[in-house]
C-alpha positions, -999 to +999 in steps of 0.1 A: +076-337+148+093-363+126+058-377+117+047-342+107+075-336+083+069-370+066+033-361+061+042-327+047+067-344+023+041-368+010+016-339+006+041-318-014+047-348-037+011-352-042+006-315-050+036-316-075+020-346-093-014-329-094+002-298-109+020-318-135-013-335-145-030-302-147-003-287-169-003-318-192-041-315-197-038-278-204-012-284-230-034-311-247-064-288-246-044-259-262-035-282-291-002-294-278-012-330-279+007-357-297+016-351-333-003-381-345-037-365-341-026-333-357-012-351-387-044-371-393-033-403-375-056-427-356-087-410-345-125-417-344-130-406-380-111-435-393-142-457-384-163-437-409-143-442-441-160-457-471-135-485-474-140-500-439-155-535-440-188-544-425-223-528-422-222-490-424-249-474-402-253-437-399-259-418-366-296-411-375-303-448-380-287-456-346-307-428-329-341-441-344-333-477-336-323-470-300-352-448-293-376-474-309-361-501-287-365-479-256-402-472-265-409-509-271-395-518-237-416-490-220-447-503-238-440-539-227-436-527-191-469-509-193-487-539-208-471-562-182-486-540-154-521-543-169-519-582-175-505-590-140 
């Protein structure tokens, strides 16, 4: 039964690690994350500041451009079927 106790020990270790991960994710979801995000540190909104260099494109422009691209690709596939 030595093999069985080793297997049980590794299973218990795995369960402990899973419980720690679950507790950590619950704490972050409840607002217990790191203080940098709560103080306005580095987050995704930093990319949308007016003083950032480069081309500034809004989400509507990106949506229209991506849907237009998909539409053109679909039309080219349809035209390719008729010409072949």
